[in-house]
KEDREN-305054 format. One record per residue (C-alpha): residue number from 0; x, y, z. Coordinates in steps of 0.05 Angstrom, whole numbers, plus 5000, padded with zeros to 4 digits. Layout:
<rs>
+-----+------+------+------+
| num |   c1 |   c2 |   c3 |
+-----+------+------+------+
| NUM |    X |    Y |    Z |
...
+-----+------+------+------+
</rs>
This chain:
<rs>
+-----+------+------+------+
| num |   c1 |   c2 |   c3 |
+-----+------+------+------+
|   0 | 5053 | 5867 | 3589 |
|   1 | 5085 | 5796 | 3616 |
|   2 | 5061 | 5783 | 3693 |
|   3 | 5083 | 5734 | 3729 |
|   4 | 5028 | 5691 | 3749 |
|   5 | 5024 | 5646 | 3819 |
|   6 | 5050 | 5602 | 3785 |
|   7 | 5109 | 5622 | 3762 |
|   8 | 5089 | 5621 | 3690 |
|   9 | 5101 | 5683 | 3639 |
|  10 | 5031 | 5716 | 3631 |
|  11 | 5018 | 5763 | 3566 |
|  12 | 4970 | 5823 | 3590 |
|  13 | 4957 | 5881 | 3538 |
|  14 | 4957 | 5948 | 3569 |
|  15 | 4899 | 5998 | 3552 |
|  16 | 4934 | 6057 | 3506 |
|  17 | 4907 | 6129 | 3539 |
|  18 | 4845 | 6144 | 3504 |
|  19 | 4819 | 6083 | 3498 |
|  20 | 4749 | 6067 | 3511 |
|  21 | 4743 | 6064 | 3594 |
|  22 | 4692 | 6010 | 3573 |
|  23 | 4753 | 5963 | 3549 |
|  24 | 4792 | 5984 | 3616 |
|  25 | 4729 | 5967 | 3660 |
|  26 | 4713 | 5884 | 3621 |
|  27 | 4797 | 5867 | 3639 |
|  28 | 4782 | 5883 | 3707 |
|  29 | 4732 | 5840 | 3705 |
|  30 | 4758 | 5788 | 3690 |
|  31 | 4821 | 5787 | 3738 |
|  32 | 4809 | 5758 | 3814 |
|  33 | 4816 | 5801 | 3868 |
|  34 | 4874 | 5769 | 3891 |
|  35 | 4903 | 5768 | 3812 |
|  36 | 4894 | 5844 | 3809 |
|  37 | 4924 | 5838 | 3888 |
|  38 | 4991 | 5815 | 3849 |
|  39 | 4989 | 5861 | 3794 |
|  40 | 4974 | 5928 | 3836 |
|  41 | 5043 | 5892 | 3884 |
|  42 | 5078 | 5868 | 3824 |
|  43 | 5063 | 5946 | 3793 |
|  44 | 5096 | 5982 | 3860 |
|  45 | 5153 | 5939 | 3867 |
|  46 | 5167 | 5952 | 3782 |
|  47 | 5154 | 6020 | 3795 |
|  48 | 5200 | 6025 | 3847 |
|  49 | 5256 | 5984 | 3815 |
|  50 | 5255 | 6027 | 3761 |
|  51 | 5254 | 6093 | 3805 |
|  52 | 5316 | 6055 | 3838 |
|  53 | 5352 | 6040 | 3776 |
|  54 | 5352 | 6108 | 3757 |
|  55 | 5372 | 6147 | 3814 |
|  56 | 5435 | 6095 | 3801 |
|  57 | 5439 | 6114 | 3728 |
|  58 | 5442 | 6189 | 3744 |
|  59 | 5502 | 6181 | 3811 |
|  60 | 5539 | 6131 | 3749 |
|  61 | 5535 | 6194 | 3701 |
|  62 | 5552 | 6240 | 3749 |
|  63 | 5603 | 6198 | 3767 |
|  64 | 5627 | 6188 | 3697 |
|  65 | 5626 | 6271 | 3696 |
|  66 | 5671 | 6281 | 3752 |
|  67 | 5719 | 6228 | 3720 |
|  68 | 5721 | 6266 | 3652 |
|  69 | 5735 | 6330 | 3684 |
|  70 | 5794 | 6295 | 3721 |
|  71 | 5822 | 6270 | 3660 |
|  72 | 5807 | 6326 | 3624 |
|  73 | 5769 | 6292 | 3585 |
|  74 | 5731 | 6352 | 3542 |
|  75 | 5653 | 6358 | 3498 |
|  76 | 5692 | 6370 | 3436 |
|  77 | 5745 | 6310 | 3441 |
|  78 | 5684 | 6261 | 3457 |
|  79 | 5655 | 6289 | 3385 |
|  80 | 5712 | 6273 | 3359 |
|  81 | 5736 | 6207 | 3389 |
|  82 | 5642 | 6191 | 3362 |
|  83 | 5667 | 6218 | 3295 |
|  84 | 5731 | 6177 | 3293 |
|  85 | 5692 | 6102 | 3316 |
|  86 | 5635 | 6119 | 3264 |
|  87 | 5671 | 6139 | 3210 |
|  88 | 5723 | 6077 | 3226 |
|  89 | 5652 | 6037 | 3228 |
|  90 | 5633 | 6054 | 3168 |
|  91 | 5692 | 6047 | 3133 |
|  92 | 5694 | 5973 | 3159 |
|  93 | 5632 | 5953 | 3118 |
|  94 | 5629 | 5912 | 3059 |
|  95 | 5580 | 5964 | 3027 |
|  96 | 5630 | 6028 | 3034 |
|  97 | 5694 | 5978 | 3013 |
|  98 | 5661 | 5955 | 2947 |
|  99 | 5645 | 6030 | 2931 |
| 100 | 5722 | 6038 | 2947 |
| 101 | 5745 | 5997 | 2904 |
| 102 | 5696 | 6028 | 2857 |
| 103 | 5713 | 6085 | 2853 |
| 104 | 5781 | 6066 | 2857 |
| 105 | 5771 | 6029 | 2787 |
| 106 | 5734 | 6082 | 2761 |
| 107 | 5784 | 6128 | 2775 |
| 108 | 5844 | 6082 | 2744 |
| 109 | 5804 | 6083 | 2680 |
| 110 | 5798 | 6160 | 2685 |
| 111 | 5869 | 6164 | 2686 |
| 112 | 5887 | 6105 | 2634 |
| 113 | 5830 | 6141 | 2588 |
| 114 | 5865 | 6209 | 2601 |
| 115 | 5932 | 6190 | 2586 |
| 116 | 5910 | 6163 | 2529 |
| 117 | 5890 | 6228 | 2498 |
| 118 | 5957 | 6266 | 2508 |
| 119 | 5988 | 6203 | 2473 |
| 120 | 5942 | 6216 | 2425 |
| 121 | 5957 | 6289 | 2424 |
| 122 | 6018 | 6285 | 2429 |
| 123 | 6026 | 6245 | 2358 |
| 124 | 5983 | 6288 | 2327 |
| 125 | 6040 | 6346 | 2340 |
| 126 | 6082 | 6303 | 2314 |
| 127 | 6039 | 6288 | 2253 |
| 128 | 6038 | 6353 | 2241 |
| 129 | 6112 | 6370 | 2251 |
| 130 | 6121 | 6321 | 2194 |
| 131 | 6078 | 6342 | 2149 |
| 132 | 6096 | 6371 | 2088 |
| 133 | 6051 | 6433 | 2098 |
| 134 | 6093 | 6452 | 2153 |
| 135 | 6164 | 6438 | 2133 |
| 136 | 6158 | 6484 | 2075 |
| 137 | 6138 | 6529 | 2124 |
| 138 | 6200 | 6512 | 2171 |
| 139 | 6241 | 6515 | 2121 |
| 140 | 6224 | 6597 | 2094 |
| 141 | 6227 | 6613 | 2168 |
| 142 | 6289 | 6586 | 2181 |
| 143 | 6311 | 6610 | 2107 |
| 144 | 6281 | 6689 | 2125 |
| 145 | 6325 | 6680 | 2189 |
| 146 | 6392 | 6669 | 2161 |
| 147 | 6382 | 6721 | 2107 |
| 148 | 6360 | 6774 | 2171 |
| 149 | 6407 | 6741 | 2222 |
| 150 | 6466 | 6728 | 2180 |
| 151 | 6517 | 6695 | 2233 |
| 152 | 6467 | 6680 | 2286 |
| 153 | 6465 | 6609 | 2300 |
| 154 | 6391 | 6567 | 2274 |
| 155 | 6345 | 6544 | 2332 |
| 156 | 6321 | 6610 | 2353 |
| 157 | 6238 | 6610 | 2375 |
| 158 | 6190 | 6623 | 2327 |
| 159 | 6186 | 6697 | 2373 |
| 160 | 6250 | 6714 | 2358 |
| 161 | 6251 | 6693 | 2274 |
| 162 | 6185 | 6736 | 2276 |
| 163 | 6227 | 6799 | 2307 |
| 164 | 6280 | 6785 | 2272 |
| 165 | 6242 | 6781 | 2209 |
| 166 | 6210 | 6858 | 2227 |
| 167 | 6274 | 6889 | 2242 |
| 168 | 6303 | 6871 | 2180 |
| 169 | 6241 | 6895 | 2136 |
| 170 | 6248 | 6957 | 2170 |
| 171 | 6323 | 6962 | 2166 |
| 172 | 6313 | 6951 | 2087 |
| 173 | 6259 | 6999 | 2076 |
| 174 | 6310 | 7049 | 2111 |
| 175 | 6362 | 7025 | 2076 |
| 176 | 6320 | 7045 | 2013 |
| 177 | 6306 | 7112 | 2031 |
| 178 | 6370 | 7135 | 2052 |
| 179 | 6396 | 7108 | 1976 |
| 180 | 6333 | 7155 | 1942 |
| 181 | 6354 | 7212 | 1982 |
| 182 | 6426 | 7212 | 1965 |
| 183 | 6402 | 7191 | 1881 |
+-----+------+------+------+
</rs>
């Protein structure tokens, strides 16, 4: 406790906590003179009065604040939104947030570059397969089959069309063979 002494200097005295030994309280009172105790009692009364006055002023200010907010149409939800926005702005302005944001941005860029390179590797592998002799041989066989089956159709159909054509041609050849055998 800081107490003004009659000489105008600050003096610190400790106030016993609740539950402290009563003997310690008595011994402290004994060390103060009667005049000092009276002075402290007056100071105590004065501080308590100031606290009560400040509490009343604070209550009046809070009531006035509520009245102003009501007139402006500011409700609790709007205040909460404003507080959250301000808090978020405070967080984003900290150096820790900025460093973390930069680090995450760099990590994202590196991940993006890695995914891009994986995609280009896969594309290259597909091109390698397409250019391989096995695939070219298969492609030639499909083209030959397609030209036999389709005859006048332009080349370049998709693989599904080629398979359907091959199946139809096979069925047509089988029916033709059966018809020929029946007539003989």
